N, C-alpha and C positions, 0 to 999 in steps of 0.2 A: 153874541155873548161876550160879556166883559171878561177880563182876566182876573182870576181870584187865586191868591196864594195861601196855602196852608203852611204854617211855619212854627218854629220853636225858638225862643230867645236864646242867643248864644251859640247856636249850631253853625259852624263855619260854612257848610254847604248852603244853608239858608241865606247867609250874608252874601255869598256870591251872587245868588239870584236877585236879591234886592239891589245890589250895586248895578247889575246888568239892566234891570228894569228901569232904574232911574237914569242910567246912562243913555238908554234908548228912548227915554221920555215916554214910556208906556204906562198908562194909568192902570191901577189895579186895586181891587179890594182884598181884604185878607181875613183869615181866621188864625188867631194865635192859640196854640196849644200850651198848656201849662206842663212843666216838667213833672213827670210821674203820674199824670192824669190818665184816666181810662179812655179818653177820647180817641187816641191814636189806635186803640184796639177795637174800636167800634166796628161792627161788620160793615156798616155803610162806608166808612173811611177805607176799610181794607179792600173794598171794590176798586178803589182808584190807587191804593198803595198797598199791595199784597203783604209787605213786611211791616206795615204800620209805621213807615218812616217819612220824614220830611226832608227837603221841600217837595211839595206837589203843586204844580201850576195848572189850574183849570184854564183851558183856552177854547177858542171857537172850534178847534179841531179835536177837543177832548183833553183828558188829563195827560200831563207830561211830568214824569218823576225823574230823579237823579239830576244833581245840579249841572253837570257838564252837558247832559242831554238838553236841559232847559236852556242853557246858554246857546247851544247850537240851534235850537228851535227859534229863539228870539232873533238870532242873527239872520235867519231866513225870512222871518216875518218883517223885520225892519233892518235892512242891510247897513244903514248908516247910523252912527259910526260903526265900522266893522269890528267885530270881536276876534275874528279868525283870519284877518288879513284880506288883501285884495288879489293876491297872486298865489300860485302854487307854492312858491318859495316861502312867502310870508306865512302861509298856512302851516307848512311843514315845520318851520322854526317855532311857531307858537305852540303847536301840538307837542313838539319835542320837549319844550320847557314844562308844559302841563304834565306830561307823562313822567318827566324826571322827578317832579315833585310828588306825583301820585304814587309812583312805583318805588321811589328810593328815600325821599325825605319824610313824607307824610307818616309812614309807619313808625319811624323813630320818634317823630314829634308826638304822636299819640301815646307811645309808651312812656316817654319822659313826662308828658303832661298828666297822664293817669297816675303815675307813681307820685308825682308832686302833689296833685290835688287830694290824693288819699293818704298822704303822709307816710308813704311806704319806703322812703329813701333808704333806711337802714335794712329793712327786711328784704328789699329787692335791689340791693346795691350793685349786684352783678348785672342784672337786667338794665339798670340805669346806666351803668358804665358802658355797656355794649351799645345801647341806644344813643348815648352821648357821642360815642366814637363815630357812628354812622351819621348822626345828625350834624355834627361839626364838619365832617368831610363834605357832605352834600351842601351845607350852608355856605361853605367856602366857594364851591362852584357857582352858586347863585350870586354871591357877593362879587366874584370876579366878573360875572356878566354885567352886574349893575355898575361896576366901576367903568365899564367900557361903553355901555349903552344906557339911555335914559329909562328904557322899559325892558322887561324880560324878552318881549317879542321883537324888539328893535327900536324904531323911532316913534312908535305910537303905542298908546295904551291898548292892551289886548286882553283876551280871555286868560292868558297866562298870568297876568298881574291880578286879575279879579279872582282867579282860582287860588293864588298863593297868599294874598293879603290877609284874609280872615284867619288862616292857619297861623300866620305870624302873630296876630293879636291874641289868639288863643294861647299860643306858646308864651307870650309875654306875661299873661296872667299866671300861668303855671310856674314860671321861673321866679315869681315873687315868693314861692314857698320852698325854694331850694337854695342852699348855700352857693356862694359864688363858684361858677364853673366856666370852662372855656366857651360854652354856648352864650353865657351872659355877655362876654366881650364881643362875640360875633353879632349878637343882637343889637349891640350899641354902635356898630360900625356906621360911619357917616353916610356911606353909600346907601345902606338900608334905610336909615332915618330919612334921608332926602327923598327916596322913592316912596316911602310911606306918606310923607307930608304932601306929596303931589296927589296921591289918591285921596287924601283927606280934604283936599280942596275941590273935589268933584261936586257938581250940583247935587243938592239934597243929601250929601253924605251923612249929615247928622241924623237924618231920619232912618238910616240903615243900622245905626249902632244898636247892639242888643240892649233893650230897655233896662234889664236888671243889672247890666254892667254900669250904665250911667248912674243908676241909683245907688249901687253898692260901692263901686270903685271908679270914681270919675276920672282919675288920673292915669288909668292903665292903658290908654291908647296914645301912641306916640304922636306928639304934635297937636293933639286935640285942644288942649288948654293953653298951649304956649304960642 
């Protein structure tokens, strides 16, 4: 059975999976859902995704859902290049950075982005300020790491970078709708820009960019046009 990906344009978890599939050179077919469509609520799809969420990767072993679970699955299917390191130490470091993002920065980024996209900056200014404080603190930690190492996991691209990159790009889109903040300065840090540009040079990277982003806002991805 071939690999088949169910996805939605612009969803950071989907982007993670596409980056990993291309990095592993695994061929796949796909079904793209449209935002707001009823397809994700279809009973047949709910059999493989109980909450009607994407991504879902159909594999020879059955469906795998949740982006990090899919990355772990792909790393077992095709160990090279490794996404989670080759040693216990490397695996621990990579998972540490993934969970730092998932447990501490991601929530703040979701809050900031939601407020920005909905134009609720004034109505939810306290929520925005609280999320900005957490987000800036956590981003500083990541920037410190990228000033010291070429990749979050160490000397090689890993699942930590693949997990973090789509969220950064989603945040960049959101920050276009917000007046200048401390987060804007952090997002423009040379270490972050350099790291992004390395990811954007990966094979077939352009094929992973959310289609509606390239159609609507072609300049919103760091280094893509420059």
